[in-house]
C-alpha positions as CSV (number, residue, x, y, z in Angstrom):
1,M,-13.3,43.5,6.9
2,P,-11.3,40.4,6.3
3,D,-11.4,38.7,2.9
4,S,-13.4,35.5,3.2
5,L,-11.4,34.0,0.3
6,F,-8.0,34.5,1.9
7,Y,-6.3,31.3,2.9
8,N,-3.3,30.9,5.2
9,T,-1.1,28.9,2.8
10,E,1.4,28.2,5.5
11,A,-1.2,26.4,7.6
12,L,-2.4,24.5,4.5
13,A,1.1,23.3,3.8
14,T,1.5,21.8,7.2
15,Q,-1.8,19.9,7.1
16,S,-1.3,17.4,4.3
17,V,-4.2,15.0,3.7
18,T,-3.6,11.7,2.1
19,L,-6.6,9.9,0.8
20,K,-6.2,6.1,0.6
21,K,-8.0,3.8,-1.8
22,R,-10.5,1.6,0.0
23,A,-10.4,-2.0,-1.0
24,T,-11.1,-5.6,0.2
25,A,-8.3,-8.0,0.9
26,E,-9.0,-9.8,-2.4
27,E,-8.8,-6.5,-4.3
28,I,-5.5,-5.5,-2.6
29,Q,-4.1,-9.0,-3.2
30,A,-5.0,-8.7,-6.9
31,D,-3.3,-5.4,-7.1
32,L,-0.2,-6.8,-5.4
33,Q,-0.2,-9.7,-7.8
34,G,-0.4,-7.3,-10.7
35,R,2.6,-5.4,-9.4
36,I,4.5,-8.7,-9.0
37,E,3.7,-9.8,-12.6
38,R,5.0,-6.4,-13.9
39,M,8.1,-7.0,-11.9
40,I,8.5,-10.5,-13.4
41,A,8.1,-9.0,-16.9
42,R,11.1,-6.8,-16.2
43,D,13.2,-9.5,-14.6
44,S,12.5,-13.2,-14.8
45,K,14.4,-14.0,-11.5
46,Y,11.2,-13.1,-9.7
47,K,9.2,-15.8,-11.4
48,G,7.2,-17.8,-8.9
49,C,6.7,-14.9,-6.5
50,E,3.0,-14.7,-5.3
51,A,1.1,-12.0,-3.6
52,P,0.3,-12.4,0.1
53,T,-3.2,-12.0,1.6
54,P,-3.7,-8.8,3.5
55,K,-4.8,-9.2,7.2
56,P,-6.5,-6.4,9.2
57,I,-4.7,-4.8,12.1
58,P,-5.7,-1.9,14.4
59,S,-4.4,1.4,13.0
60,R,-2.2,3.2,15.5
61,S,-2.6,6.7,14.1
62,G,-4.5,8.6,11.6
63,G,-2.4,7.9,8.5
64,A,-1.1,4.4,9.5
65,A,-2.0,1.3,7.5
66,N,-4.8,-0.8,8.9
67,W,-3.5,-4.0,7.3
68,T,-0.4,-6.2,7.1
69,V,0.7,-9.5,5.7
70,T,1.8,-12.5,7.9
71,G,4.1,-14.1,5.3
72,F,4.8,-14.6,1.7
73,P,3.4,-17.8,0.1
74,N,5.7,-19.8,-2.2
75,L,8.5,-17.4,-1.7
76,A,10.9,-17.8,-4.6
77,P,14.7,-17.2,-4.1
78,G,15.5,-13.5,-4.3
79,C,11.9,-12.3,-3.9
80,F,11.8,-11.2,-0.2
81,T,13.2,-7.7,-0.5
82,A,11.2,-6.9,-3.6
83,L,8.0,-8.2,-2.1
84,V,8.5,-6.2,1.1
85,E,8.9,-3.0,-1.0
86,I,5.8,-3.8,-3.0
87,V,3.7,-4.4,0.2
88,D,5.1,-1.3,1.9
89,Q,4.1,0.8,-1.0
90,A,0.6,-0.7,-1.2
91,R,0.1,-0.2,2.6
92,Q,0.6,3.5,2.0
93,E,-2.0,3.5,-0.8
94,Y,-4.8,1.2,0.5
95,E,-7.2,1.1,3.4
96,L,-8.5,-2.4,4.0
97,V,-12.3,-2.7,4.2
98,S,-14.5,-5.7,4.8
């Protein structure tokens, strides 16, 4: 009789599940602003960078983000690449809810 507690560890390894935090646009924007403020604390050249507002988009696949940003308000010189990285990371972590 097969052991009911036996798990196929190879099958489990191929099926990774990533749980995203669920948050409103305002909550995500506040988190983004917090990340930006920590970045400014490390390097003052980012002073003046502001968090964009998340906008909903249709998700293309199971793990894809369901939100994006349509621009960066008050973009300070030198901020673009850093803000793109921050937003990309947050899009992997958050699911936008109404």
